[in-house]
PDBQT receptor file of N, H, CA, C and O in Angstrom, charges set to zero:
ATOM      1  N   UNK A   1       0.610 -12.197 -10.005  1.00  0.00    +0.000 N 
ATOM      2  CA  UNK A   1       0.533 -11.544  -8.692  1.00  0.00    +0.000 C 
ATOM      3  C   UNK A   1      -0.487 -10.399  -8.799  1.00  0.00    +0.000 C 
ATOM      4  O   UNK A   1      -0.403  -9.570  -9.705  1.00  0.00    +0.000 OA
ATOM      5  N   UNK A   2      -1.431 -10.365  -7.882  1.00  0.00    +0.000 N 
ATOM      6  H   UNK A   2      -1.498 -11.038  -7.146  1.00  0.00    +0.000 HD
ATOM      7  CA  UNK A   2      -2.446  -9.319  -7.903  1.00  0.00    +0.000 C 
ATOM      8  C   UNK A   2      -1.854  -7.992  -7.420  1.00  0.00    +0.000 C 
ATOM      9  O   UNK A   2      -0.782  -7.961  -6.815  1.00  0.00    +0.000 OA
ATOM     10  N   UNK A   3      -2.560  -6.913  -7.692  1.00  0.00    +0.000 N 
ATOM     11  H   UNK A   3      -3.430  -6.938  -8.183  1.00  0.00    +0.000 HD
ATOM     12  CA  UNK A   3      -2.120  -5.591  -7.236  1.00  0.00    +0.000 C 
ATOM     13  C   UNK A   3      -1.956  -5.583  -5.725  1.00  0.00    +0.000 C 
ATOM     14  O   UNK A   3      -0.974  -5.053  -5.206  1.00  0.00    +0.000 OA
ATOM     15  N   UNK A   4      -2.907  -6.166  -5.026  1.00  0.00    +0.000 N 
ATOM     16  H   UNK A   4      -3.705  -6.597  -5.448  1.00  0.00    +0.000 HD
ATOM     17  CA  UNK A   4      -2.877  -6.214  -3.558  1.00  0.00    +0.000 C 
ATOM     18  C   UNK A   4      -1.638  -6.948  -3.069  1.00  0.00    +0.000 C 
ATOM     19  O   UNK A   4      -0.926  -6.469  -2.185  1.00  0.00    +0.000 OA
ATOM     20  N   UNK A   5      -1.388  -8.115  -3.653  1.00  0.00    +0.000 N 
ATOM     21  H   UNK A   5      -1.966  -8.503  -4.371  1.00  0.00    +0.000 HD
ATOM     22  CA  UNK A   5      -0.213  -8.903  -3.255  1.00  0.00    +0.000 C 
ATOM     23  C   UNK A   5       1.079  -8.157  -3.559  1.00  0.00    +0.000 C 
ATOM     24  O   UNK A   5       2.005  -8.140  -2.747  1.00  0.00    +0.000 OA
ATOM     25  N   UNK A   6       1.133  -7.546  -4.724  1.00  0.00    +0.000 N 
ATOM     26  H   UNK A   6       0.381  -7.560  -5.384  1.00  0.00    +0.000 HD
ATOM     27  CA  UNK A   6       2.318  -6.794  -5.125  1.00  0.00    +0.000 C 
ATOM     28  C   UNK A   6       2.551  -5.615  -4.179  1.00  0.00    +0.000 C 
ATOM     29  O   UNK A   6       3.681  -5.367  -3.758  1.00  0.00    +0.000 OA
ATOM     30  N   UNK A   7       1.505  -4.908  -3.855  1.00  0.00    +0.000 N 
ATOM     31  H   UNK A   7       0.587  -5.110  -4.197  1.00  0.00    +0.000 HD
ATOM     32  CA  UNK A   7       1.605  -3.768  -2.945  1.00  0.00    +0.000 C 
ATOM     33  C   UNK A   7       2.124  -4.212  -1.578  1.00  0.00    +0.000 C 
ATOM     34  O   UNK A   7       3.023  -3.583  -1.019  1.00  0.00    +0.000 OA
ATOM     35  N   UNK A   8       1.569  -5.275  -1.050  1.00  0.00    +0.000 N 
ATOM     36  H   UNK A   8       0.839  -5.786  -1.504  1.00  0.00    +0.000 HD
ATOM     37  CA  UNK A   8       2.001  -5.779   0.257  1.00  0.00    +0.000 C 
ATOM     38  C   UNK A   8       3.450  -6.249   0.209  1.00  0.00    +0.000 C 
ATOM     39  O   UNK A   8       4.213  -6.001   1.143  1.00  0.00    +0.000 OA
ATOM     40  N   UNK A   9       3.834  -6.921  -0.865  1.00  0.00    +0.000 N 
ATOM     41  H   UNK A   9       3.214  -7.122  -1.624  1.00  0.00    +0.000 HD
ATOM     42  CA  UNK A   9       5.210  -7.396  -1.008  1.00  0.00    +0.000 C 
ATOM     43  C   UNK A   9       6.183  -6.220  -1.062  1.00  0.00    +0.000 C 
ATOM     44  O   UNK A   9       7.202  -6.227  -0.372  1.00  0.00    +0.000 OA
ATOM     45  N   UNK A  10       5.880  -5.225  -1.866  1.00  0.00    +0.000 N 
ATOM     46  H   UNK A  10       5.052  -5.219  -2.427  1.00  0.00    +0.000 HD
ATOM     47  CA  UNK A  10       6.771  -4.069  -2.001  1.00  0.00    +0.000 C 
ATOM     48  C   UNK A  10       6.883  -3.290  -0.690  1.00  0.00    +0.000 C 
ATOM     49  O   UNK A  10       7.969  -2.842  -0.319  1.00  0.00    +0.000 OA
ATOM     50  N   UNK A  11       5.758  -3.131   0.008  1.00  0.00    +0.000 N 
ATOM     51  H   UNK A  11       4.876  -3.495  -0.294  1.00  0.00    +0.000 HD
ATOM     52  CA  UNK A  11       5.805  -2.450   1.312  1.00  0.00    +0.000 C 
ATOM     53  C   UNK A  11       6.661  -3.228   2.298  1.00  0.00    +0.000 C 
ATOM     54  O   UNK A  11       7.444  -2.641   3.045  1.00  0.00    +0.000 OA
ATOM     55  N   UNK A  12       6.515  -4.540   2.301  1.00  0.00    +0.000 N 
ATOM     56  H   UNK A  12       5.880  -5.016   1.694  1.00  0.00    +0.000 HD
ATOM     57  CA  UNK A  12       7.261  -5.385   3.235  1.00  0.00    +0.000 C 
ATOM     58  C   UNK A  12       8.757  -5.344   2.938  1.00  0.00    +0.000 C 
ATOM     59  O   UNK A  12       9.568  -5.231   3.857  1.00  0.00    +0.000 OA
ATOM     60  N   UNK A  13       9.129  -5.435   1.664  1.00  0.00    +0.000 N 
ATOM     61  H   UNK A  13       8.471  -5.527   0.916  1.00  0.00    +0.000 HD
ATOM     62  CA  UNK A  13      10.555  -5.445   1.321  1.00  0.00    +0.000 C 
ATOM     63  C   UNK A  13      11.211  -4.107   1.602  1.00  0.00    +0.000 C 
ATOM     64  O   UNK A  13      12.420  -4.041   1.825  1.00  0.00    +0.000 OA
ATOM     65  N   UNK A  14      10.428  -3.044   1.594  1.00  0.00    +0.000 N 
ATOM     66  H   UNK A  14       9.446  -3.097   1.413  1.00  0.00    +0.000 HD
ATOM     67  CA  UNK A  14      10.968  -1.711   1.874  1.00  0.00    +0.000 C 
ATOM     68  C   UNK A  14      10.705  -1.265   3.317  1.00  0.00    +0.000 C 
ATOM     69  O   UNK A  14      11.057  -0.154   3.714  1.00  0.00    +0.000 OA
ATOM     70  N   UNK A  15      10.076  -2.160   4.089  1.00  0.00    +0.000 N 
ATOM     71  H   UNK A  15       9.790  -3.062   3.766  1.00  0.00    +0.000 HD
ATOM     72  CA  UNK A  15       9.772  -1.879   5.489  1.00  0.00    +0.000 C 
ATOM     73  C   UNK A  15       9.028  -0.550   5.645  1.00  0.00    +0.000 C 
ATOM     74  O   UNK A  15       9.386   0.279   6.481  1.00  0.00    +0.000 OA
ATOM     75  N   UNK A  16       7.980  -0.360   4.823  1.00  0.00    +0.000 N 
ATOM     76  H   UNK A  16       7.689  -1.034   4.144  1.00  0.00    +0.000 HD
ATOM     77  CA  UNK A  16       7.200   0.875   4.832  1.00  0.00    +0.000 C 
ATOM     78  C   UNK A  16       5.836   0.638   5.466  1.00  0.00    +0.000 C 
ATOM     79  O   UNK A  16       5.227  -0.416   5.281  1.00  0.00    +0.000 OA
ATOM     80  N   UNK A  17       5.371   1.615   6.205  1.00  0.00    +0.000 N 
ATOM     81  H   UNK A  17       5.866   2.471   6.356  1.00  0.00    +0.000 HD
ATOM     82  CA  UNK A  17       4.015   1.563   6.737  1.00  0.00    +0.000 C 
ATOM     83  C   UNK A  17       3.053   2.055   5.660  1.00  0.00    +0.000 C 
ATOM     84  O   UNK A  17       3.467   2.639   4.659  1.00  0.00    +0.000 OA
ATOM     85  N   UNK A  18       1.776   1.812   5.880  1.00  0.00    +0.000 N 
ATOM     86  H   UNK A  18       1.440   1.337   6.693  1.00  0.00    +0.000 HD
ATOM     87  CA  UNK A  18       0.764   2.334   4.960  1.00  0.00    +0.000 C 
ATOM     88  C   UNK A  18       0.824   3.856   4.942  1.00  0.00    +0.000 C 
ATOM     89  O   UNK A  18       0.660   4.475   3.890  1.00  0.00    +0.000 OA
ATOM     90  N   UNK A  19       1.057   4.453   6.094  1.00  0.00    +0.000 N 
ATOM     91  H   UNK A  19       1.190   3.950   6.948  1.00  0.00    +0.000 HD
ATOM     92  CA  UNK A  19       1.117   5.911   6.175  1.00  0.00    +0.000 C 
ATOM     93  C   UNK A  19       2.298   6.459   5.378  1.00  0.00    +0.000 C 
ATOM     94  O   UNK A  19       2.164   7.465   4.682  1.00  0.00    +0.000 OA
ATOM     95  N   UNK A  20       3.453   5.802   5.476  1.00  0.00    +0.000 N 
ATOM     96  H   UNK A  20       3.562   4.984   6.041  1.00  0.00    +0.000 HD
ATOM     97  CA  UNK A  20       4.626   6.253   4.721  1.00  0.00    +0.000 C 
ATOM     98  C   UNK A  20       4.375   6.153   3.219  1.00  0.00    +0.000 C 
ATOM     99  O   UNK A  20       4.727   7.064   2.469  1.00  0.00    +0.000 OA
ATOM    100  N   UNK A  21       3.772   5.057   2.778  1.00  0.00    +0.000 N 
ATOM    101  H   UNK A  21       3.487   4.317   3.387  1.00  0.00    +0.000 HD
ATOM    102  CA  UNK A  21       3.474   4.893   1.366  1.00  0.00    +0.000 C 
ATOM    103  C   UNK A  21       2.476   5.946   0.894  1.00  0.00    +0.000 C 
ATOM    104  O   UNK A  21       2.625   6.513  -0.189  1.00  0.00    +0.000 OA
ATOM    105  N   UNK A  22       1.470   6.199   1.707  1.00  0.00    +0.000 N 
ATOM    106  H   UNK A  22       1.349   5.739   2.586  1.00  0.00    +0.000 HD
ATOM    107  CA  UNK A  22       0.471   7.213   1.358  1.00  0.00    +0.000 C 
ATOM    108  C   UNK A  22       1.110   8.583   1.193  1.00  0.00    +0.000 C 
ATOM    109  O   UNK A  22       0.798   9.310   0.249  1.00  0.00    +0.000 OA
ATOM    110  N   UNK A  23       2.000   8.934   2.105  1.00  0.00    +0.000 N 
ATOM    111  H   UNK A  23       2.254   8.344   2.871  1.00  0.00    +0.000 HD
ATOM    112  CA  UNK A  23       2.678  10.227   2.008  1.00  0.00    +0.000 C 
ATOM    113  C   UNK A  23       3.531  10.299   0.738  1.00  0.00    +0.000 C 
ATOM    114  O   UNK A  23       3.552  11.327   0.061  1.00  0.00    +0.000 OA
ATOM    115  N   UNK A  24       4.227   9.218   0.419  1.00  0.00    +0.000 N 
ATOM    116  H   UNK A  24       4.209   8.383   0.969  1.00  0.00    +0.000 HD
ATOM    117  CA  UNK A  24       5.062   9.162  -0.772  1.00  0.00    +0.000 C 
ATOM    118  C   UNK A  24       4.240   9.339  -2.047  1.00  0.00    +0.000 C 
ATOM    119  O   UNK A  24       4.675   9.994  -2.994  1.00  0.00    +0.000 OA
ATOM    120  N   UNK A  25       3.044   8.744  -2.057  1.00  0.00    +0.000 N 
ATOM    121  H   UNK A  25       2.691   8.212  -1.288  1.00  0.00    +0.000 HD
ATOM    122  CA  UNK A  25       2.186   8.795  -3.246  1.00  0.00    +0.000 C 
ATOM    123  C   UNK A  25       1.267  10.011  -3.275  1.00  0.00    +0.000 C 
ATOM    124  O   UNK A  25       0.656  10.307  -4.301  1.00  0.00    +0.000 OA
ATOM    125  N   UNK A  26       1.169  10.710  -2.154  1.00  0.00    +0.000 N 
ATOM    126  H   UNK A  26       1.665  10.469  -1.320  1.00  0.00    +0.000 HD
ATOM    127  CA  UNK A  26       0.290  11.877  -2.099  1.00  0.00    +0.000 C 
ATOM    128  C   UNK A  26      -1.177  11.520  -2.007  1.00  0.00    +0.000 C 
ATOM    129  O   UNK A  26      -2.035  12.232  -2.528  1.00  0.00    +0.000 OA
ATOM    130  N   UNK A  27      -1.465  10.400  -1.331  1.00  0.00    +0.000 N 
ATOM    131  H   UNK A  27      -0.768   9.821  -0.907  1.00  0.00    +0.000 HD
ATOM    132  CA  UNK A  27      -2.853   9.982  -1.128  1.00  0.00    +0.000 C 
ATOM    133  C   UNK A  27      -3.081   9.775   0.365  1.00  0.00    +0.000 C 
ATOM    134  O   UNK A  27      -2.145   9.860   1.159  1.00  0.00    +0.000 OA
ATOM    135  N   UNK A  28      -4.315   9.506   0.740  1.00  0.00    +0.000 N 
ATOM    136  H   UNK A  28      -5.076   9.437   0.095  1.00  0.00    +0.000 HD
ATOM    137  CA  UNK A  28      -4.615   9.276   2.157  1.00  0.00    +0.000 C 
ATOM    138  C   UNK A  28      -4.215   7.858   2.558  1.00  0.00    +0.000 C 
ATOM    139  O   UNK A  28      -4.131   6.956   1.725  1.00  0.00    +0.000 OA
ATOM    140  N   UNK A  29      -3.972   7.688   3.850  1.00  0.00    +0.000 N 
ATOM    141  H   UNK A  29      -4.039   8.421   4.527  1.00  0.00    +0.000 HD
ATOM    142  CA  UNK A  29      -3.672   6.353   4.374  1.00  0.00    +0.000 C 
ATOM    143  C   UNK A  29      -4.854   5.424   4.144  1.00  0.00    +0.000 C 
ATOM    144  O   UNK A  29      -4.678   4.228   3.908  1.00  0.00    +0.000 OA
ATOM    145  N   UNK A  30      -6.057   5.979   4.213  1.00  0.00    +0.000 N 
ATOM    146  H   UNK A  30      -6.200   6.950   4.404  1.00  0.00    +0.000 HD
ATOM    147  CA  UNK A  30      -7.260   5.178   4.002  1.00  0.00    +0.000 C 
ATOM    148  C   UNK A  30      -7.286   4.597   2.588  1.00  0.00    +0.000 C 
ATOM    149  O   UNK A  30      -7.757   3.478   2.384  1.00  0.00    +0.000 OA
ATOM    150  N   UNK A  31      -6.782   5.351   1.619  1.00  0.00    +0.000 N 
ATOM    151  H   UNK A  31      -6.399   6.259   1.785  1.00  0.00    +0.000 HD
ATOM    152  CA  UNK A  31      -6.721   4.839   0.243  1.00  0.00    +0.000 C 
ATOM    153  C   UNK A  31      -5.798   3.635   0.168  1.00  0.00    +0.000 C 
ATOM    154  O   UNK A  31      -6.137   2.625  -0.449  1.00  0.00    +0.000 OA
ATOM    155  N   UNK A  32      -4.639   3.737   0.789  1.00  0.00    +0.000 N 
ATOM    156  H   UNK A  32      -4.363   4.557   1.290  1.00  0.00    +0.000 HD
ATOM    157  CA  UNK A  32      -3.686   2.627   0.783  1.00  0.00    +0.000 C 
ATOM    158  C   UNK A  32      -4.291   1.420   1.485  1.00  0.00    +0.000 C 
ATOM    159  O   UNK A  32      -4.130   0.290   1.024  1.00  0.00    +0.000 OA
ATOM    160  N   UNK A  33      -4.983   1.647   2.590  1.00  0.00    +0.000 N 
ATOM    161  H   UNK A  33      -5.114   2.565   2.965  1.00  0.00    +0.000 HD
ATOM    162  CA  UNK A  33      -5.647   0.559   3.300  1.00  0.00    +0.000 C 
ATOM    163  C   UNK A  33      -6.668  -0.113   2.403  1.00  0.00    +0.000 C 
ATOM    164  O   UNK A  33      -6.739  -1.341   2.343  1.00  0.00    +0.000 OA
ATOM    165  N   UNK A  34      -7.450   0.682   1.711  1.00  0.00    +0.000 N 
ATOM    166  H   UNK A  34      -7.393   1.679   1.759  1.00  0.00    +0.000 HD
ATOM    167  CA  UNK A  34      -8.480   0.150   0.814  1.00  0.00    +0.000 C 
ATOM    168  C   UNK A  34      -7.847  -0.686  -0.314  1.00  0.00    +0.000 C 
ATOM    169  O   UNK A  34      -8.352  -1.756  -0.653  1.00  0.00    +0.000 OA
ATOM    170  N   UNK A  35      -6.762  -0.200  -0.881  1.00  0.00    +0.000 N 
ATOM    171  H   UNK A  35      -6.352   0.669  -0.606  1.00  0.00    +0.000 HD
ATOM    172  CA  UNK A  35      -6.078  -0.946  -1.933  1.00  0.00    +0.000 C 
ATOM    173  C   UNK A  35      -5.599  -2.287  -1.407  1.00  0.00    +0.000 C 
ATOM    174  O   UNK A  35      -5.664  -3.298  -2.106  1.00  0.00    +0.000 OA
ATOM    175  N   UNK A  36      -5.119  -2.292  -0.177  1.00  0.00    +0.000 N 
ATOM    176  H   UNK A  36      -5.065  -1.471   0.391  1.00  0.00    +0.000 HD
ATOM    177  CA  UNK A  36      -4.574  -3.520   0.404  1.00  0.00    +0.000 C 
ATOM    178  C   UNK A  36      -5.626  -4.543   0.764  1.00  0.00    +0.000 C 
ATOM    179  O   UNK A  36      -5.344  -5.742   0.771  1.00  0.00    +0.000 OA
ATOM    180  N   UNK A  37      -6.829  -4.099   1.063  1.00  0.00    +0.000 N 
ATOM    181  H   UNK A  37      -7.058  -3.125   1.057  1.00  0.00    +0.000 HD
ATOM    182  CA  UNK A  37      -7.868  -5.033   1.468  1.00  0.00    +0.000 C 
ATOM    183  C   UNK A  37      -8.770  -5.434   0.302  1.00  0.00    +0.000 C 
ATOM    184  O   UNK A  37      -9.269  -6.559   0.261  1.00  0.00    +0.000 OA
ATOM    185  N   UNK A  38      -8.976  -4.534  -0.628  1.00  0.00    +0.000 N 
ATOM    186  H   UNK A  38      -8.570  -3.620  -0.595  1.00  0.00    +0.000 HD
ATOM    187  CA  UNK A  38      -9.892  -4.811  -1.734  1.00  0.00    +0.000 C 
ATOM    188  C   UNK A  38      -9.171  -5.198  -3.026  1.00  0.00    +0.000 C 
ATOM    189  O   UNK A  38      -9.778  -5.751  -3.943  1.00  0.00    +0.000 OA
ATOM    190  N   UNK A  39      -7.883  -4.904  -3.086  1.00  0.00    +0.000 N 
ATOM    191  H   UNK A  39      -7.390  -4.454  -2.341  1.00  0.00    +0.000 HD
ATOM    192  CA  UNK A  39      -7.143  -5.243  -4.291  1.00  0.00    +0.000 C 
ATOM    193  C   UNK A  39      -7.519  -4.394  -5.488  1.00  0.00    +0.000 C 
ATOM    194  O   UNK A  39      -7.259  -4.783  -6.627  1.00  0.00    +0.000 OA
ATOM    195  N   UNK A  40      -8.123  -3.248  -5.255  1.00  0.00    +0.000 N 
ATOM    196  H   UNK A  40      -8.335  -2.931  -4.330  1.00  0.00    +0.000 HD
ATOM    197  CA  UNK A  40      -8.536  -2.270  -6.266  1.00  0.00    +0.000 C 
ATOM    198  C   UNK A  40      -9.456  -2.851  -7.246  1.00  0.00    +0.000 C 
ATOM    199  O   UNK A  40      -9.897  -2.160  -8.164  1.00  0.00    +0.000 OA
TER     200      UNK A  40
């Protein structure tokens, strides 16, 4: 499972938005978006 797939799966199972995850991790929402589209 790629990082992107894992990230999307974990967000979905926890019903979290990109913004909520970004706040939890202390990064920008744009960073989370980039991780989700580019797979880091």
